[in-house]
C-alpha positions in Angstrom: -15.3 2.5 7.6 -16.9 -0.9 6.2 -19.5 1.2 4.6 -17.2 3.8 3.1 -14.9 1.7 1.5 -17.9 -1.0 0.9 -19.2 2.2 -1.0 -15.9 2.2 -3.5 -15.4 -1.2 -3.6 -18.3 -0.7 -6.3 -17.8 2.3 -7.8 -16.7 2.1 -11.0 -14.2 4.7 -11.0 -12.2 2.9 -8.0 -9.4 0.9 -9.6 -10.4 -2.5 -10.6 -8.2 -4.3 -8.0 -6.8 -2.8 -4.9 -3.3 -3.2 -3.5 -2.8 -3.9 -0.3 -2.0 -1.1 2.2 1.7 -0.6 2.0 4.7 2.1 2.7 5.1 2.4 -0.8 1.9 2.9 -2.1 0.5 6.6 -2.8 -1.7 7.8 0.1 -3.7 10.2 -1.8 -4.9 7.8 -4.7 -8.6 8.4 -4.8 -8.5 5.0 -7.1 -7.2 3.0 -3.7 -9.6 4.1 -1.0 -7.1 1.9 1.5 -4.3 4.0 1.5 -5.1 6.9 3.4 -6.9 5.1 5.8 -3.3 3.3 6.5 -1.8 6.6 6.7 -4.1 8.0 9.2 -3.6 5.1 11.4 0.2 5.1 11.0 -0.4 8.6 12.0 -2.6 8.8 15.4 -0.5 5.8 16.7 2.8 8.1 15.9 1.0 11.1 17.6 -0.1 8.8 20.6 3.6 7.4 21.0 5.2 10.8 20.3 3.0 12.4 23.0 3.1 9.9 25.6 7.2 10.2 25.6 7.0 14.0 25.6 5.3 13.6 28.7 7.2 11.4 30.2 10.6 12.8 29.3 9.0 16.1 30.5 7.7 15.1 33.5 4.3 16.0 33.2 0.7 13.8 33.8 0.2 11.6 31.4 -3.5 12.7 30.1 -6.5 10.5 28.6 -5.9 11.9 25.5 -2.6 10.2 24.8 -3.8 6.9 24.8 -7.0 8.0 23.0 -4.5 9.2 19.9 -3.3 5.5 20.2 -6.6 3.7 20.5 -7.5 6.0 17.2 -4.6 4.5 15.4 -4.9 0.7 16.4 -8.8 1.0 15.6 -7.7 1.9 11.9 -5.5 -0.8 11.4 -8.1 -3.4 13.0 -10.9 -1.8 10.9 -8.4 -2.0 8.0 -7.9 -5.8 8.5 -11.8 -6.4 8.5 -11.7 -4.6 5.3 -9.2 -6.9 3.8 -11.6 -9.7 4.8 -14.6 -8.4 3.9 -13.4 -7.6 0.4 -10.9 -9.8 0.1 -12.4 -10.6 -4.0 -10.9 -6.8 -4.6 -7.6 -7.0 -3.5 -4.9 -8.1 -5.4 -3.2 -11.9 -4.0 0.5 -9.9 -4.1 1.7 -6.8 -1.8 1.9 -3.7 -3.7 5.7 -3.2 -2.2 6.7 -2.7 -6.0 9.7 -0.9 -6.4 10.7 0.5 -10.0 12.7 -1.5 -12.2 16.2 -0.8 -11.8 18.5 -1.6 -14.8 20.8 -4.7 -14.3 24.0 -6.0 -15.8 22.1 -8.1 -18.1 20.1 -4.7 -19.2 21.0 -3.4 -22.1 19.9 0.2 -20.5 23.2 -0.8 -17.8 25.5 0.1 -20.1 25.8 3.5 -20.9 28.8 4.8 -23.2 30.5 7.7 -22.1 32.3 9.8 -24.0 
């Protein structure tokens, strides 16, 4: 994973500054390669946890595939932490939890005249 994202770090078509992986970022953006790995990590962890709960509730044996799914997700998350450390010069200083600005009472768009 470090090699694949390392290639993207020097790719001129990737974003100049990467956003840290977050829930609100677009996971399908090709300019932000860490976002898709972040989605994949949570997918595997949720799949492993869901399979474990499903097997326990249905009284089936928990085979090796259940913890394996969860371990893949943990491994990808650890890899993302290593990528953030190795390429810290490429990441933005602030988290990417940016929401659309909503009009406030002092905003000119906040007061709308209704007929």
